[in-house]
C-alpha positions in Angstrom: -11.3 7.2 23.8 -8.8 7.2 21.0 -9.5 8.3 17.4 -8.0 6.8 14.3 -7.0 9.1 11.5 -6.6 8.1 7.6 -4.9 10.6 5.6 -5.3 9.8 2.1 -8.6 8.0 2.8 -10.1 8.1 -0.6 -7.2 5.9 -2.1 -7.5 2.2 -2.7 -5.8 1.3 0.4 -7.6 4.1 2.4 -11.0 2.8 1.6 -10.0 -0.6 2.8 -8.6 0.5 6.0 -11.6 2.7 6.7 -13.8 -0.1 6.4 -11.5 -2.2 8.7 -11.2 0.4 11.4 -14.7 1.3 11.3 -15.7 -2.4 11.9 -13.1 -2.7 14.8 -13.5 0.6 16.6 -16.7 2.0 15.5 -17.3 4.6 12.7 -17.4 7.4 15.2 -13.8 6.8 16.3 -12.5 6.9 12.5 -11.7 10.2 11.0 -11.1 10.5 7.2 -9.1 13.2 5.6 -8.2 13.7 1.9 -8.2 16.4 -0.9 -11.4 14.7 -2.2 -14.4 13.1 -0.5 -14.2 9.3 0.0 -16.3 7.4 -2.6 -17.9 4.9 -0.5 -21.3 4.9 1.3 -19.7 4.0 4.5 -17.4 7.1 4.5 -20.6 8.9 5.6 -20.6 7.1 8.9 -17.2 8.9 10.0 -15.9 12.5 10.1 -14.6 13.6 6.9 -12.1 16.6 6.9 -10.9 18.0 3.5 -7.2 18.6 3.7 -4.1 19.0 1.7 -1.6 16.8 3.5 1.4 18.8 1.9 0.4 21.7 3.9 1.9 21.8 7.3 -0.6 24.0 8.9 -3.5 22.0 7.4 -2.0 18.8 8.9 -1.6 20.6 12.4 -5.2 21.8 12.1 -6.4 18.4 11.2 -4.7 16.7 14.0 -6.1 19.1 16.5 -9.5 18.5 15.3 -9.2 14.7 15.0 -7.1 14.2 18.3 -6.0 10.8 17.1 -4.1 8.1 18.8 -3.2 6.5 15.5 -2.5 8.1 12.1 -2.4 6.4 8.9 -0.5 8.4 6.6 -1.3 7.0 3.0 -0.7 9.9 0.7 1.5 8.9 -2.4 2.0 9.2 -6.0 2.6 5.6 -7.2 5.4 4.4 -9.3 4.3 4.9 -13.0 2.6 8.1 -12.4 5.3 9.4 -10.5 7.8 8.9 -13.3 6.0 11.4 -15.4 6.1 14.2 -12.9 9.1 13.4 -10.6 9.2 16.6 -8.7 5.6 16.7 -7.9 5.9 12.8 -6.8 8.8 13.5 -4.4 6.9 16.6 -2.6 3.8 14.4 -2.4 5.6 11.4 -1.2 7.7 13.1 1.4 6.0 16.3 2.7 3.1 14.6 4.4 5.2 12.0 6.0 7.6 14.6 7.6 4.5 16.7 8.8 3.3 13.6 10.5 6.5 12.6 12.0 6.9 16.2 13.5 3.3 16.0 14.7 4.2 12.8 16.5 7.4 14.1 17.8 5.5 17.0 19.1 3.3 14.6 21.3 0.2 14.9 19.0 0.1 11.6 17.8 0.8 8.3 19.7 1.5 6.0 16.6 2.0 6.6 13.0 1.8 4.2 10.0 3.4 4.9 6.8 3.5 2.4 3.7 6.6 1.6 1.9 6.9 -0.6 -0.9 8.9 -3.5 -3.2 9.9 -0.1 -5.1 12.7 0.5 -2.7 14.7 -2.5 -4.2 16.8 -1.9 -7.5 18.1 -4.3 -10.1 21.1 -5.3 -7.7 18.9 -6.7 -5.1 18.5 -10.4 -5.2 15.4 -11.1 -7.2 14.2 -14.4 -5.5 13.4 -14.1 -1.6 14.6 -10.7 -1.3 16.1 -10.3 1.9 15.0 -7.7 4.6 18.4 -6.3 4.6 20.0 -5.6 1.3 21.0 -2.8 -0.8 18.3 -0.3 -1.7 19.1 1.3 -5.0 15.8 1.9 -6.7 15.4 3.2 -10.3 12.2 5.4 -9.9 11.4 8.6 -7.7 8.8 6.5 -5.9 11.5 4.1 -4.8 13.9 7.0 -3.9 11.1 8.7 -2.0 10.3 5.3 -0.2 14.0 4.6 0.7 14.2 8.2 2.2 11.1 7.8 3.8 12.1 4.8 5.5 15.3 6.5 6.8 13.3 9.2 8.1 11.0 6.9 10.0 14.1 5.1 11.6 15.7 8.4 12.4 12.6 9.8 14.1 12.1 6.4 16.2 15.8 6.5 17.3 16.3 10.2 17.7 12.9 11.3 19.2 11.3 7.8 20.2 8.5 8.3 17.6 6.4 5.2 17.3 6.2 4.9 13.6 5.7 1.5 11.7 5.8 0.5 8.2 5.5 -2.2 5.6 6.9 -2.7 2.2 3.8 -3.7 0.4 3.8 -5.9 -2.8 1.3 -5.0 -5.5 -2.0 -4.7 -3.8 -5.0 -6.2 -5.5 -8.5 -5.1 -4.2 -12.0 -5.2 -6.0 -13.2 -1.8 -4.4 -11.1 0.4 -6.6 -9.8 0.9 -10.2 -6.1 0.7 -10.8 -4.3 3.8 -9.4 -1.2 4.3 -11.4 0.9 1.7 -10.1 3.3 -0.7 -12.0 1.5 -3.7 -10.5 -2.1 -2.5 -11.5 -2.1 -4.6 -14.7 -3.3 -7.3 -12.4 -6.4 -5.4 -11.1 -7.2 -4.3 -14.7 -6.8 -8.0 -15.8 -9.8 -8.8 -13.6 -12.0 -6.2 -14.9 -11.2 -6.9 -18.6 -11.8 -10.6 -18.1 -15.2 -10.2 -16.3 -16.2 -7.5 -19.1 -15.1 -10.0 -22.0 -12.5 -7.8 -23.5 -8.7 -8.1 -23.8 -6.1 -6.8 -21.5 -3.6 -4.6 -23.0 -0.7 -5.7 -20.7 2.4 -3.3 -20.3 4.5 -6.1 -19.0 6.1 -9.0 -20.5 4.3 -12.1 -19.9 6.9 -13.9 -17.8 7.7 -11.0 -15.6 7.0 -12.2 -11.9 6.1 -9.8 -9.1 5.0 -10.0 -5.3 1.4 -9.5 -5.0 -1.0 -9.5 -2.1 -4.9 -9.2 -1.5 -6.2 -6.0 0.1 -7.5 -8.2 2.8 -4.1 -9.5 3.7 -2.5 -6.2 3.4 -5.0 -4.5 6.0 -4.8 -7.3 8.4 -0.9 -7.2 8.2 -1.3 -3.5 8.7 -3.5 -3.7 11.9 -1.6 -6.5 13.3 1.7 -4.5 13.0 -0.1 -1.6 14.7 -1.3 -3.8 17.4 1.9 -5.5 18.1 4.2 -4.7 21.0 6.6 -1.9 20.1 9.3 -3.4 22.1 9.2 -6.6 19.9 9.6 -4.6 16.8 13.3 -5.2 15.3 12.7 -3.1 12.1 12.1 0.4 12.2 12.6 1.3 8.7 9.9 -0.9 6.9 9.1 -4.6 7.1 9.5 -6.9 4.0 5.8 -8.6 3.4 5.2 -11.6 1.2 1.8 -12.8 -0.2 2.1 -14.5 -3.3 4.1 -13.9 -6.5 2.9 -14.4 -10.3 3.6 -13.3 -13.8 0.8 -12.0 -16.3 0.9 -15.5 -18.0 0.6 -17.3 -14.6 -2.4 -15.1 -13.7 -4.3 -15.9 -17.0 -3.6 -19.4 -16.5 -5.1 -19.2 -13.0 -7.9 -17.3 -14.2 -8.6 -20.1 -16.8 -8.4 -22.9 -14.1 -11.1 -21.2 -12.3 -13.3 -20.9 -15.6 -12.5 -17.4 -16.6 -10.8 -16.7 -19.9 -8.8 -13.5 -20.7 -7.0 -12.7 -24.0 -3.8 -10.4 -23.5 -2.3 -8.3 -26.0 1.4 -7.8 -24.8 3.0 -4.5 -25.4 5.7 -3.8 -22.7 6.6 -0.2 -22.3 8.5 1.8 -19.7 6.8 0.0 -16.9 8.3 -3.2 -17.5 11.8 -1.7 -17.0 10.3 -0.7 -13.6 9.0 -4.1 -13.0 12.2 -5.8 -14.0 14.1 -4.0 -11.3 12.0 -5.3 -8.6 12.0 -8.5 -6.9 10.0 -11.6 -7.8 9.5 -12.5 -4.1 10.4 -11.3 -0.8 11.8 -13.0 2.3 9.6 -11.8 5.3 11.2 -13.8 8.4 11.4 -10.6 10.4 7.5 -10.1 10.1 6.9 -13.8 11.0 9.2 -13.7 13.9 8.3 -10.1 15.4 4.5 -10.1 15.2 3.4 -13.3 13.7 2.7 -12.4 10.1 1.2 -15.0 7.7 -0.4 -14.6 4.5 -3.8 -16.1 4.0 -4.1 -16.0 0.2 -1.9 -17.6 -2.3 -2.3 -17.1 -5.9 -5.4 -19.2 -6.4 -6.8 -17.8 -3.2 -6.2 -14.1 -4.4 -7.8 -15.0 -7.8 -11.0 -16.4 -5.9 -11.1 -13.4 -3.7 -11.1 -11.1 -6.5 -13.7 -12.8 -8.7 -15.9 -13.1 -5.6 -15.4 -9.3 -4.7 -16.2 -8.3 -8.4 -19.3 -10.2 -8.5 -20.9 -8.2 -5.7 -23.1 -5.3 -6.5 -21.4 -1.9 -6.9 -21.1 0.5 -4.2 -20.3 4.2 -4.0 
């Protein structure tokens, strides 16, 4: 039977994918890897391997041990954090991907998933319904690394036949993890602040709208893409993926509509400059056409899902 390897399993998306793959395939077929343990009780149901994904030999040993059919390479330093350590971010965002693509080229892995981001777009891209194919001129090292990674994915597919698949994630909003250094993470913090009865210190302007998505939708999109017929996939860089879009002020208004009050102190900083260079919304027709993508959560649905999730007892 095939195994499913998640590298970067301790991160926000890694934990969500772990739970989904354990449920779908059984925990014994899921292998987790990271430089630190995975802080969720269900991680104990699967094999965990401590691994530095920037180390080529360590990655080769990991794959030899896990023998995965599918590898989910999630290791990355996000946008805001990456600007403080640009060379470290470049190495962390690129080396693990290249190691994964080489292992797949050598026949050790059948499929690779690697996440891209709305950070690939720059200020010259259309702001509303940003098309799948447009100029990619990012203003952050995170965005530069994601554009480069998309091109490496396409190159390995076209040159060597590697089956690598990717999604341009919007801001991902989940209740199981704390913010992780991304520009869109103010929205995650907003829910925690609201439920704890404290004000939110928001580093974006009140009207700065950005594409967002629940972790539930993001995980479902990822698994649907990985299960899709490879011959039907027309995009081998990375697919645009739209969930919903809102600004900080619109999020506050929707929270109020659902009975939760939140005071906000707006103090835009350098992260506002990053957000201003990104789209307000994405056109994701290729994802609809190629593998039937359809988001389940609009903005009210996202808020309901987050409030419900945060009301559950803490785990881990």
